[in-house]
Structure formats: C-alpha cells, structure tokens
DRENRO-800263 format. One record per residue (C-alpha): residue number from 1; residue in one letter; x, y, z. Coordinates in Angstrom, 3 decimals. Example, Ala and Ser with C-alpha at 12.3 -4.5 7.8 and 13.67 -1.06 7.14 Angstrom:
2
{pt 1, a, {12.300, -4.500, 7.800}}
{pt 2, s, {13.670, -1.060, 7.140}}
END
This chain:
235
{pt 1, m, {0.000, 0.000, 0.000}}
{pt 2, i, {1.223, 3.456, -0.920}}
{pt 3, m, {-0.118, 6.262, 1.246}}
{pt 4, a, {-1.082, 9.147, -1.022}}
{pt 5, a, {-3.975, 10.945, 0.677}}
{pt 6, g, {-2.255, 13.869, 2.407}}
{pt 7, r, {-2.778, 17.535, 1.602}}
{pt 8, g, {0.935, 18.403, 1.589}}
{pt 9, e, {0.550, 21.736, 3.370}}
{pt 10, r, {4.305, 22.305, 3.684}}
{pt 11, m, {4.698, 21.822, -0.072}}
{pt 12, r, {2.322, 24.634, -0.973}}
{pt 13, p, {1.928, 26.286, -3.424}}
{pt 14, l, {3.156, 23.260, -5.428}}
{pt 15, t, {0.457, 21.042, -3.961}}
{pt 16, d, {-2.352, 23.530, -4.547}}
{pt 17, s, {-2.822, 22.007, -7.988}}
{pt 18, t, {-0.820, 18.758, -7.849}}
{pt 19, p, {-0.960, 15.996, -5.212}}
{pt 20, k, {2.441, 15.540, -3.593}}
{pt 21, p, {3.023, 11.963, -4.905}}
{pt 22, l, {2.817, 13.314, -8.462}}
{pt 23, l, {5.468, 15.992, -7.979}}
{pt 24, k, {8.444, 15.109, -10.146}}
{pt 25, v, {11.895, 14.120, -8.951}}
{pt 26, r, {14.414, 13.914, -11.783}}
{pt 27, g, {11.699, 13.830, -14.401}}
{pt 28, k, {9.512, 11.188, -12.776}}
{pt 29, p, {6.600, 11.456, -10.308}}
{pt 30, l, {7.577, 10.486, -6.777}}
{pt 31, i, {5.044, 7.670, -6.696}}
{pt 32, a, {6.439, 6.219, -9.937}}
{pt 33, w, {9.779, 5.514, -8.248}}
{pt 34, h, {7.844, 3.305, -5.824}}
{pt 35, t, {5.661, 1.528, -8.357}}
{pt 36, e, {8.642, 0.717, -10.575}}
{pt 37, a, {10.618, -0.630, -7.607}}
{pt 38, l, {7.682, -2.787, -6.484}}
{pt 39, a, {7.288, -4.148, -10.007}}
{pt 40, r, {11.010, -4.980, -10.148}}
{pt 41, g, {10.529, -6.966, -6.945}}
{pt 42, g, {7.844, -9.068, -8.585}}
{pt 43, f, {4.869, -7.539, -6.797}}
{pt 44, t, {1.761, -7.175, -8.914}}
{pt 45, e, {-1.047, -5.836, -6.697}}
{pt 46, l, {-1.087, -2.359, -5.207}}
{pt 47, v, {-3.470, -0.327, -3.062}}
{pt 48, v, {-3.304, 3.472, -3.103}}
{pt 49, n, {-5.329, 5.646, -0.753}}
{pt 50, t, {-6.312, 9.116, -1.940}}
{pt 51, a, {-8.002, 12.272, -0.715}}
{pt 52, w, {-6.501, 15.572, -1.823}}
{pt 53, l, {-6.710, 15.775, -5.637}}
{pt 54, g, {-7.016, 11.995, -5.652}}
{pt 55, e, {-8.616, 11.942, -9.069}}
{pt 56, q, {-5.291, 13.076, -10.521}}
{pt 57, i, {-3.508, 10.058, -9.067}}
{pt 58, e, {-6.047, 7.627, -10.489}}
{pt 59, s, {-5.942, 9.427, -13.845}}
{pt 60, h, {-2.150, 9.253, -13.860}}
{pt 61, f, {-2.146, 5.486, -13.523}}
{pt 62, g, {-5.051, 5.147, -15.903}}
{pt 63, l, {-2.847, 6.642, -18.590}}
{pt 64, q, {0.058, 4.305, -17.774}}
{pt 65, s, {-1.080, 1.274, -19.735}}
{pt 66, h, {2.369, -0.300, -19.403}}
{pt 67, t, {2.235, -0.362, -15.588}}
{pt 68, p, {2.525, -4.034, -14.564}}
{pt 69, l, {0.681, -3.410, -11.289}}
{pt 70, s, {-2.999, -4.005, -10.722}}
{pt 71, i, {-4.064, -0.950, -8.683}}
{pt 72, a, {-7.025, -0.685, -6.315}}
{pt 73, y, {-7.979, 2.607, -4.686}}
{pt 74, s, {-9.284, 3.614, -1.296}}
{pt 75, h, {-10.796, 7.038, -1.972}}
{pt 76, e, {-10.987, 8.616, 1.480}}
{pt 77, g, {-11.776, 12.023, 0.045}}
{pt 78, v, {-14.776, 10.695, -1.830}}
{pt 79, d, {-16.005, 8.512, 1.032}}
{pt 80, f, {-15.390, 10.856, 3.978}}
{pt 81, g, {-14.482, 14.265, 2.613}}
{pt 82, g, {-10.812, 14.080, 3.529}}
{pt 83, a, {-7.844, 11.984, 4.610}}
{pt 84, l, {-8.182, 9.644, 7.601}}
{pt 85, e, {-4.562, 9.973, 8.803}}
{pt 86, t, {-2.175, 7.060, 8.552}}
{pt 87, a, {-3.712, 4.295, 10.683}}
{pt 88, g, {-7.232, 5.374, 9.763}}
{pt 89, g, {-6.393, 5.166, 6.085}}
{pt 90, i, {-4.751, 1.764, 6.405}}
{pt 91, a, {-7.678, 0.378, 8.392}}
{pt 92, r, {-10.038, 1.655, 5.715}}
{pt 93, a, {-8.019, -0.159, 3.042}}
{pt 94, l, {-7.621, -3.462, 4.926}}
{pt 95, p, {-10.326, -5.286, 2.921}}
{pt 96, l, {-8.199, -4.638, -0.174}}
{pt 97, l, {-4.950, -5.845, 1.396}}
{pt 98, g, {-3.481, -9.271, 2.020}}
{pt 99, e, {-2.567, -10.821, 5.353}}
{pt 100, v, {0.964, -9.402, 4.946}}
{pt 101, f, {1.658, -6.227, 2.997}}
{pt 102, w, {4.228, -3.545, 2.289}}
{pt 103, l, {3.407, -0.037, 3.474}}
{pt 104, l, {5.159, 3.151, 2.389}}
{pt 105, a, {4.457, 6.829, 1.951}}
{pt 106, g, {4.034, 8.295, -1.500}}
{pt 107, d, {6.146, 11.336, -0.654}}
{pt 108, v, {9.526, 9.804, 0.199}}
{pt 109, f, {12.344, 9.410, -2.306}}
{pt 110, v, {14.279, 6.187, -1.786}}
{pt 111, p, {15.597, 5.203, -5.223}}
{pt 112, g, {17.834, 2.343, -4.156}}
{pt 113, f, {15.446, 0.429, -1.930}}
{pt 114, e, {14.682, -3.114, -3.029}}
{pt 115, f, {11.271, -4.597, -2.308}}
{pt 116, t, {12.025, -8.305, -2.243}}
{pt 117, q, {9.954, -11.452, -1.963}}
{pt 118, a, {12.599, -12.781, 0.439}}
{pt 119, a, {11.889, -9.956, 2.896}}
{pt 120, v, {8.184, -10.766, 2.814}}
{pt 121, e, {8.857, -14.471, 3.333}}
{pt 122, r, {11.153, -13.812, 6.309}}
{pt 123, f, {8.597, -11.534, 7.896}}
{pt 124, a, {5.698, -13.911, 7.246}}
{pt 125, a, {7.627, -16.774, 8.810}}
{pt 126, g, {8.342, -14.772, 11.957}}
{pt 127, g, {5.978, -13.860, 14.733}}
{pt 128, k, {6.139, -10.079, 14.643}}
{pt 129, l, {3.266, -7.771, 13.713}}
{pt 130, a, {5.427, -5.261, 11.849}}
{pt 131, h, {8.952, -4.842, 10.496}}
{pt 132, l, {10.273, -1.325, 9.906}}
{pt 133, w, {13.129, 0.128, 7.929}}
{pt 134, l, {14.777, 2.939, 9.874}}
{pt 135, v, {17.165, 5.533, 8.440}}
{pt 136, p, {19.838, 7.838, 9.912}}
{pt 137, n, {18.217, 10.995, 11.203}}
{pt 138, p, {17.833, 13.778, 8.622}}
{pt 139, p, {18.350, 17.440, 9.614}}
{pt 140, h, {14.616, 18.028, 10.037}}
{pt 141, n, {14.261, 15.126, 12.524}}
{pt 142, p, {17.534, 15.147, 14.488}}
{pt 143, k, {16.192, 13.287, 17.533}}
{pt 144, g, {14.775, 10.384, 15.527}}
{pt 145, d, {11.675, 8.288, 16.171}}
{pt 146, f, {12.544, 4.818, 17.452}}
{pt 147, g, {15.444, 2.886, 18.889}}
{pt 148, l, {16.914, -0.322, 17.491}}
{pt 149, g, {17.937, -3.108, 19.808}}
{pt 150, t, {20.826, -5.503, 19.230}}
{pt 151, d, {18.189, -8.240, 18.992}}
{pt 152, g, {16.564, -6.528, 16.001}}
{pt 153, l, {13.579, -5.168, 17.910}}
{pt 154, a, {12.309, -1.634, 17.360}}
{pt 155, l, {12.272, 0.258, 20.654}}
{pt 156, n, {9.841, 2.832, 21.986}}
{pt 157, l, {12.434, 4.898, 23.824}}
{pt 158, p, {11.603, 7.864, 26.074}}
{pt 159, k, {12.183, 11.303, 24.593}}
{pt 160, d, {15.066, 11.928, 26.997}}
{pt 161, s, {16.714, 8.547, 26.395}}
{pt 162, a, {20.469, 8.558, 25.861}}
{pt 163, e, {20.188, 5.588, 23.531}}
{pt 164, p, {20.384, 6.435, 19.818}}
{pt 165, k, {17.167, 6.729, 17.879}}
{pt 166, f, {16.573, 6.568, 14.158}}
{pt 167, t, {13.933, 7.911, 11.797}}
{pt 168, y, {11.121, 5.736, 10.468}}
{pt 169, s, {11.559, 5.673, 6.687}}
{pt 170, t, {7.792, 5.044, 6.217}}
{pt 171, i, {8.706, 1.683, 4.657}}
{pt 172, g, {7.516, -1.364, 6.533}}
{pt 173, l, {5.942, -4.790, 6.367}}
{pt 174, y, {2.735, -5.273, 8.341}}
{pt 175, r, {0.272, -7.987, 9.231}}
{pt 176, r, {-3.435, -7.273, 9.074}}
{pt 177, e, {-3.764, -8.158, 12.741}}
{pt 178, f, {-1.548, -5.182, 13.641}}
{pt 179, f, {-4.697, -3.088, 13.129}}
{pt 180, d, {-7.072, -5.321, 15.104}}
{pt 181, t, {-7.745, -2.517, 17.598}}
{pt 182, m, {-9.526, -0.582, 14.836}}
{pt 183, p, {-12.817, -1.505, 13.135}}
{pt 184, f, {-12.066, -3.627, 10.072}}
{pt 185, g, {-12.496, -1.466, 7.000}}
{pt 186, n, {-12.959, 1.608, 9.201}}
{pt 187, p, {-16.586, 2.045, 8.059}}
{pt 188, q, {-17.103, 5.180, 10.163}}
{pt 189, g, {-14.012, 6.896, 8.770}}
{pt 190, l, {-12.206, 7.247, 12.089}}
{pt 191, k, {-9.082, 9.396, 11.902}}
{pt 192, a, {-6.092, 7.862, 13.663}}
{pt 193, p, {-2.290, 8.193, 13.475}}
{pt 194, l, {0.019, 5.205, 13.144}}
{pt 195, a, {2.699, 6.132, 15.687}}
{pt 196, p, {0.694, 5.294, 18.845}}
{pt 197, l, {-0.109, 1.840, 17.468}}
{pt 198, l, {3.554, 1.265, 16.643}}
{pt 199, r, {4.700, 2.371, 20.084}}
{pt 200, a, {2.182, 0.099, 21.806}}
{pt 201, a, {3.273, -2.868, 19.676}}
{pt 202, m, {6.934, -2.076, 20.389}}
{pt 203, d, {6.224, -2.105, 24.120}}
{pt 204, n, {4.946, -5.657, 23.611}}
{pt 205, g, {8.001, -6.717, 21.597}}
{pt 206, q, {5.944, -7.109, 18.422}}
{pt 207, v, {7.910, -4.855, 16.043}}
{pt 208, s, {11.264, -5.688, 14.465}}
{pt 209, a, {13.410, -3.282, 12.477}}
{pt 210, q, {16.594, -2.803, 10.521}}
{pt 211, l, {18.683, 0.177, 9.463}}
{pt 212, y, {18.671, 1.331, 5.842}}
{pt 213, t, {21.601, 3.559, 4.875}}
{pt 214, g, {20.922, 4.169, 1.181}}
{pt 215, p, {19.681, 7.500, -0.219}}
{pt 216, w, {16.435, 8.554, 1.438}}
{pt 217, t, {14.577, 11.859, 1.503}}
{pt 218, d, {11.289, 12.881, 3.018}}
{pt 219, v, {10.232, 15.278, 0.264}}
{pt 220, g, {8.317, 17.494, 2.650}}
{pt 221, t, {9.205, 20.992, 1.447}}
{pt 222, p, {9.835, 22.754, -1.878}}
{pt 223, a, {13.458, 23.243, -0.797}}
{pt 224, r, {14.036, 19.508, -0.418}}
{pt 225, l, {12.401, 18.887, -3.781}}
{pt 226, d, {14.628, 21.516, -5.415}}
{pt 227, e, {17.705, 19.994, -3.784}}
{pt 228, l, {16.894, 16.573, -5.190}}
{pt 229, n, {16.267, 17.924, -8.667}}
{pt 230, q, {19.476, 19.941, -8.685}}
{pt 231, a, {21.643, 17.007, -7.586}}
{pt 232, s, {23.752, 15.453, -10.327}}
{pt 233, t, {23.439, 11.892, -9.031}}
{pt 234, t, {21.292, 9.650, -11.189}}
{pt 235, y, {19.644, 6.326, -10.335}}
END
C-alpha cells in the first residue's frame, strides 16, 4: 500500500494544484519511483489511498497502460471528505490488502530500496506484527523516532533517552492483525495516526526493524524537492 492521501501543506503552493506523490523528482513522479521498484521486486497488486486531488492520481495510472501493477484505490476524500490519517487510512483499506503487505508513503524518495519477496517471506515466517526500515536521522528530525535493539527489535524509547534513535523511513511490512484494535475497513471513517499503534506494539516486543543507509529523503518541502532535482546523481 502506498499512502497518497495527504494535503501536503508544507509543499504549498506546489500542492495547490498537484498531489504531492505526483510531484516530479528527476523527471519522474515520486510515486512512480515506488511503483517501478515494487514491479522490479515481482509484486503485482497495489493499493493506493487518496483524498486531496485523488482523481489526478487515479488518472495518472489510468494513462500508464504499461504499468505491470494491478491498482485498487481507497478514496478517502470521496467517502469521507478528507484523509483519515495514517492508521485510519490503512484500516479503511484493509479489505483490499493481504494478510501481509508492504506499506510506504508516497512522498519519500528512496531510489535504491529493493522490495524483495525474500523480505516478505522472512517476515511472514516470523511472529512479529510489523517490520520497519529505519534511516539515519535527517536534519529536520535530528532526535529520531525509534530505537533499534541488538536483537533486532524496534524500541519505543523515552524522549530523553540517551540511547540512539533513528527515523522511520515510512517503509515497513505489516500484518493485518496489527490493526485489530480498529474496526475492520474503518466504516465510520475514524481518523487515527500510526505512531501510537507502533509504540504500543513495540512495548509488547511485536515490532522488528533494521537500518537502511541508502539514499532517502522525506520530500516534505519545496526546498528539499529543489535539492533533489538539482543534484547530479542519477539512479
């Protein structure tokens, strides 16, 4: 599942007329970097949630007849008048998702990440509810989000902890049952963030993680987008 419902307030005025996942990095929409990487990994079914200017996202893929992915949509904007936040949006889309699924945000740039069947198989064979990819802390999030234990568990560390914390890349593998505390399919359109659910699962030892050190950018501001497009590195 690619999360693509947000308004992108910090990216205005660019997002006044274009949803953030369709903003171009090095000549290609952000979301296309993800769909191409998923296709390379052999994945064929995708769910995209939409709200702000969601019709543009569906139209974009409707014009891409060569896309090897079968795409289903969870149109939060149409159904509820706006985005349901992260956990709310995932819960709404659960009927479209499998027992184990990839989750990532449509507004991060991570050109070297490999979505592999082997990663899914390892996760499915284990007993954890989620597996996260963490990244070194970027300048805009210097204190990080979660810790990483030597045993491979993600840690919900206190804010004042001296242990190092890393930033959640937005890439993860999840089981459906991770969201059992929410109504299946979220028929009432409850808005809920993902972080509290992750922290609760971490406290129960149910979330594993690993560090990813390849190129990664949260494309959250026009300045970050400009920086990416001015860089000479190609992928």
